[in-house]
Backbone and ligand atoms as CSV (ligand in chain L), in Angstrom:
chain,resi,resn,atom,element,x,y,z
A,1,MET,N,N,96.147,90.770,73.298
A,1,MET,CA,C,95.736,90.791,74.681
A,1,MET,C,C,96.199,92.109,75.336
A,2,VAL,N,N,95.345,92.640,76.200
A,2,VAL,CA,C,95.718,93.851,76.956
A,2,VAL,C,C,95.915,93.467,78.403
A,3,LEU,N,N,97.108,93.684,78.922
A,3,LEU,CA,C,97.365,93.360,80.326
A,3,LEU,C,C,97.063,94.565,81.207
A,4,GLY,N,N,97.160,94.337,82.507
A,4,GLY,CA,C,96.766,95.364,83.457
A,4,GLY,C,C,97.463,96.716,83.253
A,5,ALA,N,N,98.707,96.709,82.904
A,5,ALA,CA,C,99.435,97.951,82.747
A,5,ALA,C,C,98.989,98.721,81.508
A,6,GLY,N,N,98.060,98.175,80.781
A,6,GLY,CA,C,97.577,98.861,79.615
A,6,GLY,C,C,98.437,98.606,78.394
A,7,CYS,N,N,99.408,97.687,78.516
A,7,CYS,CA,C,100.276,97.365,77.407
A,7,CYS,C,C,99.612,96.308,76.544
A,8,VAL,N,N,99.630,96.542,75.255
A,8,VAL,CA,C,99.127,95.545,74.333
A,8,VAL,C,C,100.273,94.655,73.914
A,9,VAL,N,N,100.103,93.350,74.071
A,9,VAL,CA,C,101.215,92.442,73.761
A,9,VAL,C,C,100.691,91.374,72.785
A,10,SER,N,N,101.581,90.805,72.075
A,10,SER,CA,C,101.170,89.753,71.131
A,10,SER,C,C,101.222,88.409,71.834
A,11,ALA,N,N,100.569,87.453,71.267
A,11,ALA,CA,C,100.580,86.081,71.843
A,11,ALA,C,C,101.963,85.468,71.847
A,12,ALA,N,N,102.867,86.028,71.026
A,12,ALA,CA,C,104.205,85.466,70.932
A,12,ALA,C,C,105.103,85.872,72.117
A,13,ASP,N,N,104.688,86.832,72.962
A,13,ASP,CA,C,105.527,87.287,74.050
A,13,ASP,C,C,105.866,86.212,75.023
A,14,SER,N,N,104.888,85.503,75.520
A,14,SER,CA,C,105.146,84.424,76.461
A,14,SER,C,C,103.862,83.760,76.864
A,15,GLY,N,N,103.949,82.483,77.182
A,15,GLY,CA,C,102.763,81.717,77.526
A,15,GLY,C,C,102.085,82.176,78.803
A,16,TRP,N,N,102.868,82.769,79.751
A,16,TRP,CA,C,102.292,83.151,81.023
A,16,TRP,C,C,101.182,84.164,80.893
A,17,MET,N,N,101.233,84.951,79.848
A,17,MET,CA,C,100.242,86.020,79.666
A,17,MET,C,C,98.840,85.496,79.495
A,18,ALA,N,N,98.732,84.250,79.039
A,18,ALA,CA,C,97.397,83.691,78.865
A,18,ALA,C,C,96.673,83.501,80.226
A,19,ASP,N,N,97.465,83.443,81.295
A,19,ASP,CA,C,96.903,83.260,82.634
A,19,ASP,C,C,96.912,84.536,83.454
A,20,ALA,N,N,97.115,85.674,82.822
A,20,ALA,CA,C,97.150,86.950,83.531
A,20,ALA,C,C,95.769,87.291,84.086
A,21,LEU,N,N,95.725,87.382,85.414
A,21,LEU,CA,C,94.430,87.665,86.064
A,21,LEU,C,C,93.917,89.014,85.759
A,22,CYS,N,N,94.833,89.989,85.525
A,22,CYS,CA,C,94.377,91.346,85.263
A,22,CYS,C,C,93.621,91.455,83.957
A,23,ALA,N,N,93.832,90.527,83.056
A,23,ALA,CA,C,93.106,90.578,81.787
A,23,ALA,C,C,91.612,90.346,82.002
A,24,GLU,N,N,91.268,89.868,83.180
A,24,GLU,CA,C,89.826,89.593,83.506
A,24,GLU,C,C,89.270,90.639,84.452
A,25,THR,N,N,90.054,91.713,84.739
A,25,THR,CA,C,89.622,92.694,85.729
A,25,THR,C,C,89.589,94.101,85.091
A,26,ASP,N,N,89.437,95.083,85.920
A,26,ASP,CA,C,89.412,96.481,85.495
A,26,ASP,C,C,90.782,96.972,85.104
A,27,PRO,N,N,91.092,97.201,83.844
A,27,PRO,CA,C,92.426,97.640,83.474
A,27,PRO,C,C,92.781,99.015,84.030
A,28,ASP,N,N,91.803,99.859,84.370
A,28,ASP,CA,C,92.077,101.166,84.906
A,28,ASP,C,C,92.869,101.095,86.195
A,29,ALA,N,N,92.680,100.025,86.941
A,29,ALA,CA,C,93.397,99.889,88.224
A,29,ALA,C,C,94.905,99.755,87.995
A,30,PHE,N,N,95.316,99.411,86.817
A,30,PHE,CA,C,96.724,99.165,86.539
A,30,PHE,C,C,97.378,100.323,85.763
A,31,HIS,N,N,96.611,101.367,85.457
A,31,HIS,CA,C,97.152,102.517,84.718
A,31,HIS,C,C,98.187,103.224,85.553
A,32,PRO,N,N,99.202,103.808,84.904
A,32,PRO,CA,C,100.320,104.429,85.651
A,32,PRO,C,C,99.835,105.468,86.668
A,33,GLU,N,N,98.875,106.264,86.313
A,33,GLU,CA,C,98.461,107.344,87.234
A,33,GLU,C,C,97.754,106.814,88.460
A,34,ARG,N,N,97.391,105.515,88.391
A,34,ARG,CA,C,96.702,104.915,89.556
A,34,ARG,C,C,97.493,103.735,90.108
A,35,ALA,N,N,98.729,103.623,89.692
A,35,ALA,CA,C,99.559,102.453,90.022
A,35,ALA,C,C,100.040,102.485,91.463
A,36,ASN,N,N,99.131,102.302,92.389
A,36,ASN,CA,C,99.457,102.278,93.816
A,36,ASN,C,C,99.661,100.801,94.225
A,37,PRO,N,N,100.896,100.456,94.633
A,37,PRO,CA,C,101.157,99.035,94.947
A,37,PRO,C,C,100.341,98.522,96.125
A,38,ASP,N,N,99.731,99.395,96.894
A,38,ASP,CA,C,98.915,98.942,97.999
A,38,ASP,C,C,97.443,98.952,97.668
A,39,GLY,N,N,97.130,99.205,96.423
A,39,GLY,CA,C,95.753,99.383,96.041
A,39,GLY,C,C,95.155,98.120,95.350
A,40,ALA,N,N,94.161,98.399,94.599
A,40,ALA,CA,C,93.383,97.300,93.950
A,40,ALA,C,C,94.252,96.473,93.025
A,41,ALA,N,N,95.169,97.071,92.306
A,41,ALA,CA,C,95.981,96.311,91.379
A,41,ALA,C,C,96.858,95.304,92.129
A,42,ARG,N,N,97.437,95.723,93.229
A,42,ARG,CA,C,98.302,94.816,93.998
A,42,ARG,C,C,97.500,93.635,94.508
A,43,ARG,N,N,96.298,93.899,94.936
A,43,ARG,CA,C,95.468,92.795,95.455
A,43,ARG,C,C,95.165,91.780,94.346
A,44,VAL,N,N,94.959,92.261,93.161
A,44,VAL,CA,C,94.746,91.342,92.020
A,44,VAL,C,C,96.022,90.549,91.793
A,45,CYS,N,N,97.154,91.209,91.789
A,45,CYS,CA,C,98.444,90.532,91.513
A,45,CYS,C,C,98.727,89.458,92.557
A,46,GLN,N,N,98.332,89.710,93.803
A,46,GLN,CA,C,98.592,88.734,94.860
A,46,GLN,C,C,97.790,87.447,94.640
A,47,ARG,N,N,96.758,87.495,93.865
A,47,ARG,CA,C,95.966,86.306,93.583
A,47,ARG,C,C,96.291,85.707,92.213
A,48,CYS,N,N,97.236,86.310,91.535
A,48,CYS,CA,C,97.546,85.871,90.143
A,48,CYS,C,C,98.577,84.753,90.156
A,49,ASP,N,N,98.294,83.735,89.391
A,49,ASP,CA,C,99.196,82.556,89.322
A,49,ASP,C,C,100.506,82.820,88.575
A,50,VAL,N,N,100.539,83.926,87.841
A,50,VAL,CA,C,101.789,84.208,87.031
A,50,VAL,C,C,102.508,85.441,87.516
A,51,GLN,N,N,102.350,85.758,88.796
A,51,GLN,CA,C,102.995,86.989,89.335
A,51,GLN,C,C,104.498,87.013,89.125
A,52,ALA,N,N,105.164,85.934,89.447
A,52,ALA,CA,C,106.612,85.894,89.325
A,52,ALA,C,C,107.060,86.031,87.862
A,53,ALA,N,N,106.385,85.373,86.954
A,53,ALA,CA,C,106.727,85.490,85.541
A,53,ALA,C,C,106.475,86.880,85.028
A,54,CYS,N,N,105.389,87.482,85.513
A,54,CYS,CA,C,105.055,88.838,85.098
A,54,CYS,C,C,106.112,89.848,85.544
A,55,LEU,N,N,106.527,89.715,86.808
A,55,LEU,CA,C,107.558,90.633,87.323
A,55,LEU,C,C,108.866,90.421,86.563
A,56,ALA,N,N,109.228,89.179,86.329
A,56,ALA,CA,C,110.474,88.899,85.601
A,56,ALA,C,C,110.405,89.491,84.191
A,57,TYR,N,N,109.282,89.396,83.559
A,57,TYR,CA,C,109.109,89.979,82.213
A,57,TYR,C,C,109.262,91.491,82.301
A,58,ALA,N,N,108.593,92.127,83.267
A,58,ALA,CA,C,108.639,93.575,83.408
A,58,ALA,C,C,110.056,94.068,83.640
A,59,LEU,N,N,110.806,93.324,84.452
A,59,LEU,CA,C,112.199,93.739,84.720
A,59,LEU,C,C,113.086,93.497,83.469
A,60,ALA,N,N,112.865,92.376,82.810
A,60,ALA,CA,C,113.670,92.074,81.640
A,60,ALA,C,C,113.423,93.006,80.470
A,61,THR,N,N,112.192,93.496,80.370
A,61,THR,CA,C,111.845,94.338,79.232
A,61,THR,C,C,111.773,95.831,79.618
A,62,GLY,N,N,112.123,96.174,80.848
A,62,GLY,CA,C,112.183,97.532,81.271
A,62,GLY,C,C,110.854,98.249,81.293
A,63,GLN,N,N,109.796,97.580,81.720
A,63,GLN,CA,C,108.482,98.222,81.808
A,63,GLN,C,C,108.551,99.308,82.877
A,64,SER,N,N,108.379,100.545,82.428
A,64,SER,CA,C,108.538,101.691,83.360
A,64,SER,C,C,107.213,102.310,83.786
A,65,GLU,N,N,106.126,101.742,83.374
A,65,GLU,CA,C,104.827,102.316,83.741
A,65,GLU,C,C,103.888,101.204,84.204
A,66,GLY,N,N,102.985,101.555,85.081
A,66,GLY,CA,C,101.943,100.618,85.503
A,66,GLY,C,C,102.399,99.580,86.521
A,67,VAL,N,N,101.427,98.807,86.958
A,67,VAL,CA,C,101.673,97.708,87.903
A,67,VAL,C,C,101.967,96.442,87.118
A,68,TRP,N,N,103.049,95.816,87.431
A,68,TRP,CA,C,103.421,94.527,86.861
A,68,TRP,C,C,103.902,93.618,88.010
A,69,GLY,N,N,103.417,92.457,88.059
A,69,GLY,CA,C,103.867,91.515,89.099
A,69,GLY,C,C,103.715,92.047,90.534
A,70,GLY,N,N,102.718,92.907,90.739
A,70,GLY,CA,C,102.480,93.453,92.066
A,70,GLY,C,C,103.428,94.560,92.471
A,71,THR,N,N,104.172,95.102,91.512
A,71,THR,CA,C,105.125,96.164,91.849
A,71,THR,C,C,104.761,97.467,91.137
A,72,SER,N,N,105.132,98.556,91.739
A,72,SER,CA,C,104.976,99.845,91.150
A,72,SER,C,C,106.215,100.145,90.266
A,73,PRO,N,N,106.142,101.172,89.429
A,73,PRO,CA,C,107.337,101.581,88.655
A,73,PRO,C,C,108.516,101.891,89.556
A,74,ALA,N,N,108.289,102.575,90.642
A,74,ALA,CA,C,109.377,102.954,91.566
A,74,ALA,C,C,110.030,101.697,92.167
A,75,GLN,N,N,109.205,100.733,92.544
A,75,GLN,CA,C,109.768,99.492,93.110
A,75,GLN,C,C,110.622,98.754,92.081
A,76,ARG,N,N,110.176,98.748,90.834
A,76,ARG,CA,C,110.992,98.061,89.808
A,76,ARG,C,C,112.288,98.834,89.503
A,77,ARG,N,N,112.214,100.192,89.567
A,77,ARG,CA,C,113.464,100.958,89.399
A,77,ARG,C,C,114.459,100.586,90.473
A,78,ARG,N,N,113.990,100.493,91.696
A,78,ARG,CA,C,114.893,100.093,92.835
A,78,ARG,C,C,115.457,98.691,92.622
A,79,MET,N,N,114.625,97.780,92.130
A,79,MET,CA,C,115.082,96.396,91.884
A,79,MET,C,C,116.165,96.422,90.809
A,80,ARG,N,N,115.985,97.167,89.755
A,80,ARG,CA,C,116.957,97.199,88.659
A,80,ARG,C,C,118.260,97.822,89.160
A,81,LEU,N,N,118.132,98.884,89.963
A,81,LEU,CA,C,119.336,99.540,90.478
A,81,LEU,C,C,120.073,98.598,91.445
A,82,ALA,N,N,119.372,97.891,92.289
A,82,ALA,CA,C,119.987,96.941,93.221
A,82,ALA,C,C,120.725,95.857,92.476
A,83,LYS,N,N,120.144,95.394,91.371
A,83,LYS,CA,C,120.790,94.334,90.603
A,83,LYS,C,C,122.066,94.854,89.956
A,84,VAL,N,N,122.059,96.096,89.477
A,84,VAL,CA,C,123.255,96.668,88.898
A,84,VAL,C,C,124.342,96.848,89.951
A,85,VAL,N,N,123.981,97.297,91.124
A,85,VAL,CA,C,124.944,97.502,92.227
A,85,VAL,C,C,125.583,96.204,92.676
A,86,HIS,N,N,124.808,95.108,92.693
A,86,HIS,CA,C,125.313,93.847,93.187
A,86,HIS,C,C,126.037,93.004,92.149
A,87,ARG,N,N,126.202,93.486,90.938
A,87,ARG,CA,C,126.883,92.707,89.909
A,87,ARG,C,C,128.345,92.661,90.153
L,1,SF4,S1,S,100.861,89.693,88.333
L,1,SF4,FE1,FE,99.396,91.393,88.198
L,1,SF4,S2,S,99.988,92.632,86.407
L,1,SF4,FE2,FE,100.998,90.591,86.264
L,1,SF4,S3,S,99.662,89.342,85.010
L,1,SF4,FE3,FE,99.118,88.985,87.161
L,1,SF4,S4,S,97.485,90.396,87.642
L,1,SF4,FE4,FE,98.471,91.103,85.734
């Protein structure tokens, strides 16, 4: 399966990926060079039933490119830093 961020993942990664809305849309919208959190990709994520699981996966696996769970790479970097600071 190819998710929005252009990452190819195996079926063993997690069950939530089967419900990824971006798999049914234009993957170009999720490419890093176009990863605008206010753009088309974010609108798709807002309608996706697995947004929370997707974001949790991206944070847990350190996805540094593309839109995951409605967030840009910069937003996820800030989330990871905030988590480190608050430990
Ligand atoms: S939240 Fe966005 S990037 Fe994640 S699976 Fe859903 S549509 Fe794809």
